[in-house]
N, C-alpha and C positions, 0 to 999 in steps of 0.2 A: 476749355473755352467753348462757348456755344457757337453755332454756325453764324449766328447774327453778329457776334463780336469778331469772328474771323473775317466775315464780309466787310465789317467796318474797317478792320486793319488793312485788308486788301485794297479797299477803295481809297485809303489815305496813305498807302505805303510809300509813295514818293515824298510826301510831306514829312512822314516819320523819318525816312532816310536822310532828308535834308536837315531835320532837327539834330540827328545823331552826328552827321558829318561836320556840322558847324557848331556843335556843342551849344545849341540854343538854350538859354535859361527857360525852363518850363515851369508851369504852375499846375497843381492838381485840379484847379478850378476851370481849366481850359476845357471847353465842350468836347473837343476832339479827343481828349485823353480820358474823359469820364467813363466811357464804356469798358475801358481796359483795366481800370483800377481794381474793381471788385475781383475779377478772375486772377489778377496778379497777387492781390492780398490773400486769396485762398491758397495759391500755390506757394507763396513765400510769406507766411504770417509774421516772421521775425522782422521783415522789412516793410511792414505795413505802411502803406501810403494813405494819408488822410488829407486834412486841410493844408498841411505843409509837408514838404519832402525835399530832400537834397537834390540838387541839379543832376548829379550823376545817378541817383536812384531812379529818377524819372526816365533818363536816357536808357538805363538798364532795363526798365520796364518795356520800353519800346523795342529794344533789341530782342527781348524775350518774346514779345507779341509777334514780331516779324518771324522769328524762329518757329513759333507755334503754327503759323499759317503754312509753313513749309512741311512740318511734320504731320499736320492734319490732312493735307491735301495731296502731297506727292508720295507715291509709293517708293519704298526703299529699293535701291538698285540691288539686284542679286549679286552675291559675292561670287567672283569668278575664281575657280581653282586654277592655279598655274602649275603645270607639270614641269619638273626639272628634267633636263636632259642628263644622260648618264655621266657626261664629262663635266657638268657644271658643279661648282662648289656650293 
């Protein structure tokens, strides 16, 4: 996903979360969804979204887009090693 698309998702993230939480019926022709469709189709060619798409497919696309903003911008937390005490099982 390009930085431009990531910024688009971030600027509309509350709207997208509302769509997901309320299972809003979406259409690929919605202007707010258009920038996300091409990157999603590249990532998941078998679920290709074009002029029509199932309601759940579009909601999955939004879930994926929101997840991409997190993985693209937030560094992973380091894994902490936990030492066991001698008496622990």
